[in-house]
Backbone bond lengths (Angstrom), bond angles and torsions (degrees), N, CA, C in turn:
res aa  C-N    CA-C-N  psi(-1)  N-CA   C-N-CA  omega(-1)  CA-C   N-CA-C  phi
1 M - - - 1.483 - - 1.519 109.52 -
2 E 1.299 116.63 125.60 1.460 120.16 -178.01 1.531 111.21 -75.48
3 K 1.319 114.83 146.41 1.459 119.09 175.82 1.518 109.48 -72.94
4 T 1.325 115.77 140.52 1.472 118.99 178.67 1.522 108.92 -80.00
5 T 1.300 115.90 157.85 1.464 120.36 177.24 1.533 108.39 -120.97
6 E 1.324 114.05 36.27 1.463 120.34 -179.95 1.528 109.65 -60.59
7 Q 1.332 116.55 140.90 1.467 120.33 178.86 1.508 110.23 -127.50
8 E 1.337 114.08 153.43 1.465 120.70 178.13 1.512 106.78 -146.33
9 K 1.326 116.83 145.02 1.477 121.09 -178.51 1.520 108.26 -111.24
10 V 1.348 116.63 129.58 1.473 121.34 176.33 1.523 109.13 -131.64
11 S 1.317 114.19 160.72 1.462 119.49 178.23 1.526 110.73 -78.96
12 L 1.339 115.83 -47.85 1.461 121.07 -177.57 1.519 109.75 -134.57
13 L 1.324 115.46 123.59 1.468 121.49 176.58 1.507 108.45 -108.85
14 I 1.338 116.32 127.88 1.468 121.97 176.43 1.529 107.19 -109.90
15 I 1.331 115.26 126.07 1.474 120.07 -179.28 1.524 108.40 -109.32
16 G 1.333 115.75 110.20 1.468 120.07 179.37 1.504 112.55 118.48
17 S 1.335 116.05 150.83 1.470 118.85 -168.79 1.534 113.75 -138.23
18 G 1.317 117.40 35.58 1.449 119.78 169.98 1.523 108.87 -88.28
19 P 1.341 117.79 -160.75 1.465 120.54 178.85 1.536 112.70 -58.26
20 A 1.334 118.08 -34.39 1.465 120.29 -179.55 1.519 110.88 -68.47
21 G 1.327 116.78 -50.19 1.462 120.85 -178.16 1.506 113.01 -62.88
22 Y 1.324 116.09 -46.60 1.483 119.33 -178.41 1.536 111.58 -66.84
23 T 1.341 116.82 -39.51 1.474 119.06 178.70 1.539 110.39 -65.25
24 A 1.326 115.54 -41.33 1.479 119.57 175.71 1.532 110.07 -58.03
25 A 1.338 116.42 -41.16 1.466 121.09 -179.68 1.516 111.59 -65.72
26 I 1.326 116.94 -38.62 1.474 121.11 178.99 1.534 109.84 -63.04
27 Y 1.331 115.92 -49.82 1.483 119.49 -177.84 1.526 111.15 -68.22
28 A 1.319 117.53 -40.87 1.464 121.21 -178.76 1.535 110.90 -66.37
29 S 1.318 116.53 -37.34 1.472 120.18 178.91 1.526 110.39 -66.31
30 R 1.310 116.16 -41.46 1.474 119.96 -179.64 1.536 111.18 -67.08
31 A 1.344 114.65 -25.11 1.482 118.90 176.96 1.538 111.27 -88.49
32 N 1.345 115.18 6.96 1.472 121.29 177.34 1.527 113.12 63.32
33 L 1.343 115.95 34.81 1.469 119.95 178.41 1.530 111.34 -87.69
34 K 1.342 116.16 -4.77 1.490 122.00 179.16 1.539 110.97 51.40
35 P 1.334 117.59 56.31 1.471 119.04 -177.11 1.522 113.32 -68.59
36 V 1.313 114.61 145.93 1.465 121.50 170.16 1.534 106.37 -110.73
37 L 1.337 116.19 126.87 1.465 120.65 -177.40 1.515 108.51 -117.72
38 Y 1.332 115.40 127.76 1.480 120.70 172.00 1.513 108.21 -102.71
39 Q 1.354 115.03 130.16 1.464 120.33 -168.58 1.518 114.39 -77.50
40 G 1.338 117.70 -21.95 1.452 118.44 178.41 1.529 112.76 83.81
41 I 1.317 114.68 -170.67 1.465 121.36 -172.53 1.528 112.40 -72.27
42 Q 1.339 116.78 -24.51 1.473 121.19 -177.45 1.526 108.95 -131.25
43 P 1.346 118.10 80.12 1.463 119.60 -178.89 1.529 111.42 -54.23
44 G 1.336 115.86 126.35 1.462 119.71 -176.35 1.517 112.99 97.10
45 G 1.332 116.96 -14.79 1.459 120.21 175.39 1.516 114.76 69.55
46 Q 1.338 115.77 -156.08 1.462 121.57 -174.10 1.523 113.39 -62.35
47 L 1.342 116.44 -24.43 1.476 118.57 -179.31 1.516 112.38 -66.23
48 T 1.316 117.66 -18.32 1.471 118.95 179.13 1.512 111.59 -74.65
49 I 1.345 118.08 -12.45 1.467 119.53 174.78 1.528 110.17 -109.07
50 T 1.326 115.98 16.95 1.471 121.46 175.34 1.514 107.17 -105.73
51 T 1.303 117.34 144.99 1.468 118.25 176.45 1.519 108.08 -87.07
52 E 1.331 117.22 -100.46 1.460 118.99 -173.36 1.523 111.76 -84.32
53 V 1.331 116.12 134.29 1.469 122.21 174.38 1.526 106.56 -112.32
54 E 1.332 116.29 118.13 1.471 119.69 -177.26 1.511 112.51 -113.03
55 N 1.342 117.30 -6.95 1.469 119.16 -172.59 1.517 113.47 -109.21
56 Y 1.366 117.22 13.88 1.468 118.33 177.38 1.526 108.13 -95.42
57 P 1.343 117.97 123.71 1.461 120.16 -176.00 1.530 112.11 -59.01
58 G 1.330 115.35 142.66 1.452 121.12 176.20 1.514 114.39 100.53
59 Y 1.335 116.28 -17.48 1.462 119.86 177.12 1.537 106.79 -105.42
60 A 1.298 114.88 84.68 1.480 120.57 -171.67 1.526 111.71 -61.45
61 E 1.308 117.07 -33.83 1.474 120.49 -177.84 1.518 111.98 -96.28
62 G 1.336 117.67 5.67 1.462 120.80 -173.60 1.522 109.77 82.10
63 V 1.305 116.67 168.45 1.459 120.87 -177.56 1.527 109.04 -154.40
64 Q 1.324 116.69 149.35 1.464 119.80 174.09 1.525 107.99 -72.83
65 G 1.335 116.88 139.12 1.478 121.38 -178.56 1.520 113.03 -52.16
66 P 1.350 119.23 -50.75 1.466 119.27 -179.49 1.528 112.83 -61.43
67 E 1.332 116.30 -36.98 1.479 120.46 179.11 1.521 110.56 -65.20
68 M 1.331 116.31 -39.57 1.457 119.73 179.80 1.529 110.66 -63.75
69 M 1.336 116.62 -39.23 1.466 119.14 179.39 1.522 111.66 -69.53
70 V 1.318 118.22 -30.51 1.475 121.61 173.74 1.528 109.19 -64.84
71 D 1.332 116.60 -40.14 1.475 121.09 177.30 1.533 110.34 -61.95
72 F 1.337 116.53 -45.29 1.463 120.81 178.93 1.523 110.55 -59.61
73 E 1.333 115.61 -45.21 1.467 120.48 -178.40 1.527 111.02 -63.10
74 K 1.332 115.63 -45.10 1.486 120.04 179.75 1.527 110.80 -59.37
75 Q 1.334 115.57 -41.80 1.468 119.13 -179.10 1.528 110.92 -65.37
76 A 1.331 115.86 -42.84 1.484 120.12 178.52 1.536 110.23 -61.48
77 K 1.349 116.09 -42.37 1.459 120.26 178.58 1.533 111.45 -64.33
78 R 1.323 115.37 -41.52 1.470 119.74 -179.48 1.528 111.28 -62.01
79 M 1.342 116.02 -31.51 1.470 120.53 178.27 1.543 111.62 -78.66
80 G 1.332 115.88 -11.07 1.474 118.77 176.08 1.515 115.13 109.32
81 A 1.335 117.47 7.41 1.484 118.96 179.08 1.530 109.72 -66.99
82 D 1.313 115.76 142.98 1.466 122.76 177.14 1.537 106.36 -94.13
83 I 1.342 116.36 99.83 1.461 121.17 -174.54 1.528 109.68 -102.40
84 R 1.330 115.53 127.12 1.461 120.37 -174.02 1.518 110.96 -130.96
85 F 1.318 114.74 152.25 1.460 120.20 173.67 1.525 107.54 -86.26
86 G 1.325 116.34 131.47 1.473 119.27 179.53 1.510 109.87 164.19
87 L 1.316 115.32 157.34 1.457 122.06 -175.16 1.529 109.69 -119.48
88 A 1.337 115.76 129.67 1.477 120.28 174.91 1.524 107.81 -72.07
89 T 1.331 116.46 124.21 1.458 120.54 -174.19 1.535 113.52 -114.61
90 K 1.319 117.39 -18.38 1.469 120.07 179.15 1.528 108.55 -156.55
91 V 1.334 116.26 152.97 1.455 120.15 -177.59 1.533 110.27 -136.57
92 D 1.317 116.90 141.74 1.453 121.67 172.48 1.518 107.75 -127.83
93 L 1.356 115.49 109.06 1.471 121.01 -178.63 1.538 110.32 -108.17
94 S 1.333 116.97 18.07 1.469 119.21 -173.97 1.531 112.54 -76.27
95 V 1.335 117.03 -32.33 1.473 120.54 179.08 1.520 109.48 -136.84
96 R 1.331 115.07 155.10 1.477 119.19 175.27 1.509 109.31 -97.09
97 P 1.319 119.32 145.28 1.470 125.66 -5.33 1.523 111.25 -65.62
98 Y 1.338 115.07 148.10 1.457 120.65 179.50 1.517 110.26 -70.57
99 K 1.312 115.71 158.29 1.473 119.60 -178.21 1.529 110.03 -123.76
100 V 1.312 115.26 136.92 1.470 122.06 176.62 1.514 108.67 -130.03
101 E 1.315 116.02 127.09 1.455 121.04 178.35 1.538 108.83 -88.31
102 I 1.321 116.35 134.08 1.458 122.38 179.19 1.531 109.56 -111.57
103 D 1.329 115.82 126.78 1.467 122.61 177.13 1.537 113.26 52.05
104 E 1.331 115.91 30.61 1.473 121.98 178.08 1.528 112.65 58.49
105 E 1.327 117.60 21.46 1.477 117.32 -176.90 1.521 114.50 -138.48
106 K 1.332 118.29 -16.79 1.460 118.69 -175.84 1.530 108.78 -138.34
107 W 1.317 116.65 139.15 1.464 120.98 178.40 1.522 109.58 -105.85
108 I 1.344 115.06 132.02 1.463 121.10 173.90 1.517 107.80 -107.38
109 E 1.331 117.20 128.60 1.464 120.89 171.52 1.515 107.79 -94.21
110 A 1.327 116.95 134.13 1.466 119.95 -175.80 1.519 110.27 -137.36
111 D 1.338 115.77 136.38 1.469 120.67 175.21 1.514 110.54 -70.40
112 S 1.339 116.47 -31.50 1.464 120.31 178.09 1.523 108.28 -147.90
113 I 1.334 115.29 155.92 1.463 121.44 -176.59 1.517 109.03 -134.67
114 I 1.342 115.83 136.11 1.468 121.27 169.09 1.522 107.49 -112.07
115 I 1.328 115.40 120.00 1.461 120.99 178.73 1.528 108.14 -94.36
116 A 1.336 115.30 117.95 1.462 120.80 179.91 1.529 108.39 -135.41
117 T 1.336 114.68 49.05 1.457 120.39 -171.87 1.531 113.55 -83.17
118 G 1.344 116.46 -6.23 1.467 119.66 172.33 1.511 114.43 73.39
119 A 1.305 114.32 -165.45 1.462 122.65 178.40 1.517 107.79 -138.37
120 S 1.310 115.84 159.50 1.465 120.38 177.72 1.516 108.55 -119.16
121 A 1.334 115.64 135.04 1.457 119.80 176.39 1.519 109.42 -65.73
122 K 1.317 116.03 142.07 1.467 119.81 172.62 1.538 106.97 -83.64
123 W 1.322 115.43 138.35 1.460 120.73 -178.24 1.523 110.07 -118.70
124 L 1.315 115.59 166.22 1.460 120.75 179.58 1.518 111.72 -75.13
125 G 1.338 116.17 -27.31 1.463 120.26 179.09 1.519 114.27 93.06
126 L 1.341 117.21 19.31 1.459 120.68 177.70 1.527 110.44 -86.68
127 P 1.338 118.50 138.05 1.472 120.05 176.57 1.539 112.06 -57.51
128 S 1.341 116.83 -37.69 1.484 120.54 -178.96 1.533 110.48 -67.26
129 E 1.336 116.34 -31.43 1.460 121.65 178.46 1.525 109.48 -65.55
130 E 1.330 115.18 -44.60 1.471 120.36 179.48 1.533 111.02 -67.09
131 R 1.330 116.32 -42.12 1.470 121.27 -177.37 1.524 111.44 -65.60
132 L 1.322 117.46 -36.79 1.475 121.41 -175.51 1.527 112.89 -99.57
133 N 1.341 116.45 9.42 1.461 120.03 178.26 1.534 108.97 -62.97
134 G 1.329 116.25 122.43 1.458 121.22 -176.39 1.526 112.75 90.60
135 F 1.319 116.42 -5.24 1.468 121.36 179.43 1.531 109.51 -124.41
136 G 1.324 114.30 42.08 1.470 120.56 -178.35 1.512 112.49 118.48
137 V 1.340 117.21 -18.30 1.458 121.61 175.41 1.529 108.58 -102.03
138 S 1.323 117.01 131.43 1.456 121.52 -176.25 1.511 110.53 -147.12
139 A 1.336 116.11 154.18 1.466 120.23 174.10 1.531 110.90 -110.74
140 C 1.343 116.69 15.60 1.464 119.20 -178.34 1.532 110.60 -146.07
141 A 1.340 114.99 100.04 1.462 120.09 -179.24 1.532 111.21 -65.53
142 V 1.340 117.13 -38.08 1.463 120.13 -179.06 1.532 110.69 -65.36
143 C 1.360 115.86 -34.30 1.467 119.54 178.91 1.522 111.56 -73.17
144 D 1.345 116.31 -43.83 1.471 119.90 -165.58 1.522 114.92 -116.19
145 G 1.319 118.33 -6.04 1.469 120.39 -176.94 1.518 113.82 -55.92
146 F 1.327 116.42 -35.19 1.469 122.17 -177.21 1.526 111.98 -55.09
147 F 1.346 116.40 -33.83 1.471 120.56 -176.21 1.533 112.08 -71.95
148 F 1.335 115.79 -8.21 1.473 119.19 -177.79 1.523 111.56 -115.96
149 R 1.328 114.75 25.06 1.467 120.34 177.68 1.530 109.79 -55.18
150 N 1.337 115.22 131.92 1.478 121.97 179.20 1.531 113.48 60.94
151 K 1.331 116.67 27.44 1.466 120.45 177.11 1.532 109.78 -123.29
152 E 1.317 115.82 168.70 1.467 122.10 177.72 1.524 109.50 -88.14
153 V 1.321 116.81 132.93 1.478 119.90 178.82 1.534 109.94 -135.59
154 A 1.330 114.11 163.88 1.458 120.16 174.38 1.515 108.56 -127.22
155 I 1.330 115.57 154.27 1.466 120.41 176.86 1.521 108.43 -139.47
156 V 1.345 115.20 139.53 1.471 121.22 177.50 1.512 108.96 -110.43
157 G 1.321 117.40 131.48 1.458 120.20 178.27 1.508 110.08 149.08
158 A 1.338 116.31 157.58 1.469 119.83 -175.28 1.518 113.11 -134.26
159 G 1.345 117.19 1.47 1.463 120.35 -177.36 1.515 112.80 -95.10
160 D 1.325 116.22 -172.27 1.462 121.20 179.83 1.517 112.47 -60.30
161 T 1.350 116.92 -40.06 1.467 119.99 -179.59 1.525 109.99 -63.02
162 A 1.324 116.94 -45.66 1.471 120.78 178.93 1.523 110.54 -60.80
163 A 1.336 116.96 -42.65 1.456 121.20 178.69 1.540 110.80 -62.76
164 E 1.327 116.41 -45.62 1.468 120.00 178.96 1.521 111.19 -61.55
165 E 1.338 115.76 -42.83 1.459 118.87 -177.89 1.530 111.28 -70.29
166 A 1.339 117.35 -34.76 1.473 120.80 176.83 1.530 109.38 -63.92
167 L 1.323 116.78 -42.36 1.472 120.83 178.74 1.526 110.98 -65.70
168 Y 1.330 116.41 -40.35 1.472 120.75 177.86 1.542 109.20 -61.10
169 L 1.340 115.91 -47.28 1.465 119.94 -179.00 1.527 111.84 -65.47
170 S 1.341 117.04 -31.61 1.468 119.99 -178.04 1.532 112.29 -63.78
171 K 1.342 115.76 -23.18 1.476 119.41 179.65 1.533 111.06 -81.38
172 L 1.340 116.84 -16.88 1.475 121.19 -176.65 1.515 112.81 -108.26
173 C 1.336 115.24 -34.16 1.469 119.88 -167.62 1.530 110.82 -103.82
174 T 1.330 114.88 159.26 1.463 120.37 179.25 1.521 110.32 -63.10
175 N 1.349 115.28 -55.22 1.464 120.66 177.94 1.529 109.54 -139.82
176 V 1.326 114.96 147.70 1.470 120.97 176.62 1.539 106.95 -119.81
177 H 1.340 115.09 117.98 1.464 121.33 177.61 1.522 107.09 -95.23
178 M 1.324 117.32 115.57 1.462 121.57 -174.22 1.538 110.11 -108.61
179 F 1.338 115.53 118.38 1.458 121.63 -175.79 1.519 110.50 -100.69
180 I 1.328 115.71 123.14 1.465 121.87 -178.00 1.523 108.36 -123.43
181 R 1.336 116.12 127.50 1.471 122.77 -171.19 1.519 113.22 -67.93
182 K 1.340 116.13 -31.64 1.471 119.97 -176.82 1.542 109.16 -108.21
183 D 1.343 114.63 -170.64 1.462 118.35 -179.76 1.526 111.65 -95.13
184 Q 1.339 115.23 12.18 1.473 119.25 176.72 1.524 108.99 -151.69
185 M 1.339 115.63 162.41 1.458 122.07 178.79 1.528 110.26 -97.13
186 K 1.342 115.19 154.20 1.466 119.95 176.03 1.532 110.94 -89.50
187 A 1.341 115.52 -13.14 1.473 120.26 -175.74 1.521 110.76 -62.80
188 S 1.334 115.33 158.29 1.468 120.87 177.92 1.528 109.27 -61.11
189 K 1.324 115.06 155.93 1.479 120.10 -175.36 1.524 111.42 -56.70
190 V 1.308 117.08 -42.26 1.464 120.00 -177.17 1.528 110.62 -63.49
191 M 1.343 116.77 -39.31 1.473 119.84 179.59 1.538 110.70 -69.93
192 Q 1.339 116.08 -40.25 1.477 119.68 177.00 1.532 110.21 -58.99
193 D 1.325 115.87 -45.65 1.462 120.05 -178.77 1.521 111.85 -60.92
194 R 1.355 115.55 -39.46 1.469 119.28 179.07 1.538 111.55 -65.12
195 V 1.326 114.65 -43.45 1.478 119.19 179.61 1.522 109.94 -61.68
196 L 1.323 116.04 -49.80 1.478 120.23 -175.53 1.530 112.29 -67.88
197 A 1.348 116.53 -21.16 1.466 120.19 179.78 1.536 112.25 -91.23
198 T 1.326 116.73 -2.13 1.474 119.35 -178.53 1.524 109.04 -91.49
199 P 1.358 117.28 117.42 1.468 119.86 -170.67 1.524 114.86 -61.76
200 N 1.339 117.98 -31.20 1.483 117.70 -176.17 1.530 113.53 -98.16
201 I 1.346 116.25 16.02 1.464 119.64 168.42 1.534 107.86 -105.68
202 K 1.341 115.55 119.68 1.456 119.96 177.99 1.525 108.16 -106.87
203 V 1.335 116.02 118.87 1.462 121.32 -177.50 1.532 110.12 -93.92
204 Y 1.325 115.72 130.97 1.466 122.82 177.09 1.525 107.22 -112.55
205 W 1.337 116.89 111.81 1.459 121.15 -179.54 1.528 110.85 -84.09
206 N 1.340 116.70 159.54 1.462 122.37 176.80 1.541 111.85 50.73
207 T 1.307 115.07 43.20 1.469 119.47 -171.47 1.530 112.97 -120.17
208 E 1.322 115.34 131.79 1.463 122.73 175.51 1.521 109.01 -112.20
209 T 1.331 116.22 148.63 1.445 120.95 174.71 1.533 108.49 -91.87
210 D 1.325 116.89 120.13 1.471 120.31 179.16 1.526 111.87 -90.09
211 E 1.325 116.80 -37.70 1.477 119.31 -174.06 1.522 110.08 -160.82
212 I 1.330 115.73 138.85 1.464 120.68 170.52 1.530 105.60 -95.48
213 L 1.301 116.62 129.42 1.472 121.64 -171.73 1.515 111.26 -100.23
214 G 1.335 114.61 145.16 1.468 121.15 177.96 1.508 110.39 136.48
215 E 1.326 116.13 146.02 1.461 121.41 179.25 1.517 111.50 -83.20
216 K 1.354 114.77 -64.23 1.478 119.53 -177.07 1.517 111.61 -104.06
217 T 1.315 116.75 -26.97 1.469 121.23 175.77 1.527 108.33 -138.43
218 V 1.321 115.75 161.09 1.478 119.90 -179.23 1.519 110.48 -67.85
219 N 1.328 116.92 130.11 1.481 119.26 172.71 1.529 112.87 -129.93
220 G 1.342 116.12 1.87 1.453 118.34 176.90 1.505 112.11 -178.84
221 V 1.334 115.57 177.51 1.464 120.77 178.07 1.530 108.34 -146.63
222 R 1.329 115.55 141.93 1.464 120.09 175.12 1.526 108.03 -107.56
223 I 1.327 115.76 123.15 1.458 121.22 -177.65 1.532 109.18 -119.00
224 R 1.336 114.76 162.04 1.457 120.70 -178.88 1.516 109.43 -138.21
225 N 1.321 116.29 134.09 1.461 121.38 173.28 1.530 107.43 -77.09
226 N 1.353 117.14 118.13 1.457 119.84 -173.51 1.529 113.77 -78.12
227 Q 1.338 116.65 3.49 1.464 119.40 173.74 1.530 110.93 -104.88
228 T 1.329 115.47 -44.46 1.479 118.65 -178.28 1.520 112.24 -92.92
229 G 1.347 117.16 -18.70 1.464 120.49 -177.55 1.521 113.42 80.48
230 E 1.311 115.47 -0.51 1.480 120.04 -177.21 1.539 111.38 -72.42
231 S 1.329 116.59 135.23 1.464 122.20 179.71 1.511 110.71 -107.73
232 Q 1.319 115.16 152.17 1.480 119.24 171.57 1.526 109.62 -152.00
233 E 1.325 115.60 155.23 1.466 120.80 177.30 1.523 109.00 -112.00
234 I 1.333 115.25 140.11 1.472 121.74 -179.62 1.519 107.61 -124.69
235 A 1.315 117.45 133.05 1.469 121.22 177.23 1.546 109.03 -78.77
236 I 1.325 115.82 120.64 1.471 121.13 177.91 1.534 108.88 -141.27
237 N 1.326 115.98 163.72 1.485 121.66 176.11 1.522 112.59 -109.91
238 G 1.348 116.00 -21.63 1.456 119.81 -177.75 1.509 110.55 -135.80
239 F 1.350 115.55 141.42 1.466 120.79 -179.90 1.527 108.16 -129.32
240 F 1.327 116.21 117.03 1.472 121.67 -175.54 1.529 110.29 -109.07
241 V 1.333 115.18 132.85 1.464 121.41 178.98 1.521 106.98 -105.89
242 A 1.331 116.42 119.96 1.467 120.84 -177.98 1.514 109.63 -131.77
243 I 1.342 115.00 56.60 1.469 119.33 -177.94 1.536 111.01 -105.10
244 G 1.336 115.47 13.72 1.452 119.81 173.24 1.514 113.25 113.74
245 H 1.335 114.69 169.78 1.453 122.92 176.66 1.518 108.65 -123.40
246 Q 1.307 116.72 155.16 1.444 122.91 177.57 1.527 108.23 -118.17
247 P 1.350 118.79 112.42 1.464 118.80 178.68 1.529 110.43 -65.89
248 N 1.320 116.75 141.63 1.468 121.59 -179.13 1.534 108.35 -85.91
249 S 1.319 115.11 73.34 1.477 120.03 -171.84 1.526 112.83 -126.83
250 D 1.331 117.24 10.74 1.474 120.44 -172.80 1.528 114.30 -54.48
251 I 1.349 116.48 -41.05 1.483 117.86 -175.05 1.534 112.36 -70.61
252 F 1.347 116.90 -11.35 1.476 120.52 179.40 1.524 112.79 -100.89
253 K 1.342 117.25 1.72 1.466 120.80 -178.35 1.520 109.86 -61.86
254 G 1.322 115.73 133.09 1.456 120.83 -179.36 1.511 113.82 84.62
255 L 1.347 116.69 -10.12 1.473 121.38 -179.69 1.528 111.28 -107.31
256 L 1.318 116.67 -33.68 1.472 121.09 -178.70 1.522 109.62 -123.71
257 D 1.314 115.44 151.29 1.476 119.89 175.96 1.513 109.90 -67.04
258 M 1.333 115.10 131.98 1.469 120.93 178.86 1.507 109.00 -136.17
259 D 1.352 115.71 161.06 1.459 117.90 171.92 1.528 108.84 -84.94
260 E 1.332 115.71 -178.15 1.472 119.09 -173.88 1.521 112.66 -63.88
261 A 1.325 117.40 -22.70 1.466 120.42 -179.36 1.521 112.49 -89.17
262 G 1.354 117.55 -8.05 1.465 120.38 179.02 1.504 114.66 99.93
263 Y 1.344 117.82 5.80 1.473 120.27 175.24 1.519 109.60 -73.79
264 I 1.314 118.52 131.77 1.463 122.14 179.72 1.514 109.22 -68.67
265 Q 1.316 116.86 132.06 1.458 120.55 -177.51 1.534 109.88 -91.03
266 T 1.315 115.39 132.01 1.466 120.74 178.92 1.536 108.58 -119.03
267 T 1.334 114.61 154.08 1.470 119.71 176.14 1.519 108.24 -62.78
268 P 1.343 118.60 125.48 1.467 120.22 -176.43 1.544 112.06 -51.15
269 G 1.315 114.76 136.03 1.468 120.12 179.79 1.508 113.87 83.66
270 T 1.333 117.55 -0.16 1.469 121.81 179.36 1.517 109.14 -138.70
271 S 1.320 115.57 -179.75 1.471 120.30 174.96 1.526 110.04 -108.52
272 K 1.345 116.77 12.09 1.466 121.20 -172.83 1.535 111.76 -74.98
273 T 1.333 115.80 132.42 1.463 120.56 172.07 1.533 108.13 -91.05
274 N 1.335 116.17 -173.51 1.463 119.23 178.82 1.532 112.56 -77.37
275 V 1.339 117.55 -6.76 1.467 120.74 176.45 1.521 108.40 -105.52
276 E 1.314 115.57 124.01 1.467 121.14 -176.85 1.530 110.42 -59.42
277 G 1.346 115.54 131.80 1.451 119.63 177.98 1.522 114.98 85.65
278 V 1.338 116.02 0.19 1.467 120.92 176.20 1.525 107.78 -114.91
279 F 1.329 115.67 125.58 1.463 121.43 -172.93 1.542 108.68 -123.99
280 A 1.325 116.37 153.39 1.471 120.31 179.64 1.526 109.02 -130.75
281 A 1.319 115.84 138.25 1.472 121.68 -176.66 1.518 109.58 -140.85
282 G 1.331 115.04 153.22 1.454 120.99 175.04 1.523 112.82 80.41
283 D 1.334 115.12 -157.53 1.455 120.61 -169.07 1.525 114.71 -68.51
284 V 1.329 118.59 -13.74 1.462 119.26 177.20 1.525 111.03 -69.97
285 Q 1.344 116.15 -18.08 1.467 118.78 177.90 1.538 112.66 -125.45
286 D 1.356 116.66 5.97 1.464 120.18 -176.24 1.514 109.67 -126.55
287 K 1.330 116.69 103.95 1.476 118.69 178.91 1.527 111.00 -100.84
288 I 1.324 116.71 4.13 1.472 119.22 -175.88 1.531 111.65 -98.12
289 Y 1.329 117.06 -54.30 1.464 119.68 -171.84 1.523 112.88 -92.29
290 R 1.355 117.19 -50.55 1.455 122.43 174.13 1.540 113.95 51.90
291 Q 1.312 116.78 43.67 1.463 121.58 177.68 1.532 109.55 -114.13
292 A 1.330 115.72 154.84 1.467 119.62 179.14 1.529 110.26 -59.61
293 V 1.317 117.32 -40.18 1.465 120.25 -175.85 1.532 112.16 -70.32
294 T 1.334 117.45 -35.94 1.468 118.86 178.21 1.537 109.63 -74.33
295 A 1.328 116.96 -34.13 1.469 120.01 176.23 1.523 110.31 -62.82
296 A 1.332 115.90 -44.34 1.475 120.16 178.74 1.525 110.16 -61.43
297 G 1.324 116.80 -43.34 1.463 120.13 178.61 1.526 112.18 -60.01
298 S 1.335 116.51 -41.70 1.474 117.87 -179.52 1.522 111.17 -73.74
299 G 1.342 118.11 -25.26 1.458 120.86 173.33 1.518 111.21 -65.02
300 C 1.340 115.92 -39.98 1.468 121.95 174.43 1.534 110.03 -60.11
301 M 1.326 116.39 -47.22 1.481 120.91 179.42 1.521 111.29 -58.03
302 A 1.345 115.29 -43.53 1.462 119.88 -177.59 1.532 111.04 -63.48
303 A 1.330 116.76 -41.33 1.469 119.77 179.69 1.535 110.57 -65.20
304 L 1.324 116.82 -41.66 1.461 120.51 178.78 1.539 111.19 -66.15
305 D 1.350 115.69 -40.31 1.467 120.05 177.14 1.536 110.60 -63.91
306 A 1.331 115.89 -41.44 1.476 120.21 -180.00 1.525 111.03 -65.20
307 E 1.324 115.97 -40.80 1.483 120.47 179.15 1.533 109.97 -60.93
308 R 1.334 115.58 -46.34 1.491 119.41 179.93 1.525 109.95 -64.14
309 Y 1.290 117.85 -41.39 1.454 121.17 179.41 1.536 110.73 -62.01
310 L 1.312 117.14 -49.47 1.466 120.30 -178.09 1.523 111.41 -62.93
311 S 1.346 116.00 -37.74 1.480 120.09 177.40 1.520 110.40 -65.28
312 S 1.323 116.95 -41.70 1.467 121.39 -177.37 1.533 111.42 -65.34
313 K 1.334 116.33 -25.72 1.469 120.72 -179.64 1.531 111.71 -96.24
314 G 1.347 114.84 2.63 1.482 118.37 -179.06 1.509 112.41 70.18
315 L 1.329 117.00 24.85 1.461 120.95 -178.12 1.526 111.49 -100.82
316 H 1.329 115.52 1.16 1.472 118.45 179.79 1.543 108.43 -144.74
């Protein structure tokens, strides 16, 4: 079957459907930009694998992550956004209008683009980790630490993020068991010193996680010393993975300025990339905060930046 070469022209194309993409769609629709949003491989983004969200303003009783993303989508649709299922597979930013290929079969021409493709947490790759994700396993201590107040937790990771999250958890939890694969941490000296000086953080060097234990929720972890081969089980209620995130920016490599980890670089205080008329919002360009509320805020910025750009070019 031959691939189609169908084309369509839009004013504003939004790629991605987490808080950043949907908020951009809400603002852009209200500005009458008639945005077209493609949801990508995981409609709703990382929040669809989160259970309860208690720190997003306006949800006084808390909300399930997937439910919140349905609310965002409904609001964007009510404002008139054209929301579609599909994955951006190729990009051409060499000439305007820019071109984006969807599902390897259709090309969209766009006067401006908002990239809100997010980031994906890196995982250890254990079946038990996948099975218990959202039921005691988490990749965000700031999001989920509250649910483990006065409980025992474990965290895997050796960098600054892992150190920060371990310190955050130490203020909420009884004990934090920190597993580090090597005999040293990658975190900055000041962060290492803080971790090692915190009485309720216990650091395990040369340690691998073999299995997260529990049927329906986490109740323990089996670890192994990778030098002695010795195994032990620890009773815990929460297991946090802090081995980094991977921005979903591969299709833009070589086209947009990125840092060494692949996060799209934007002009500080704006959502502007190094290509005029192309904007980035949410976790694909934010490796510091990575919260639903900050992603939504940057989605708003991107829509406002896109509106000003299109107006300045006489395209709106």
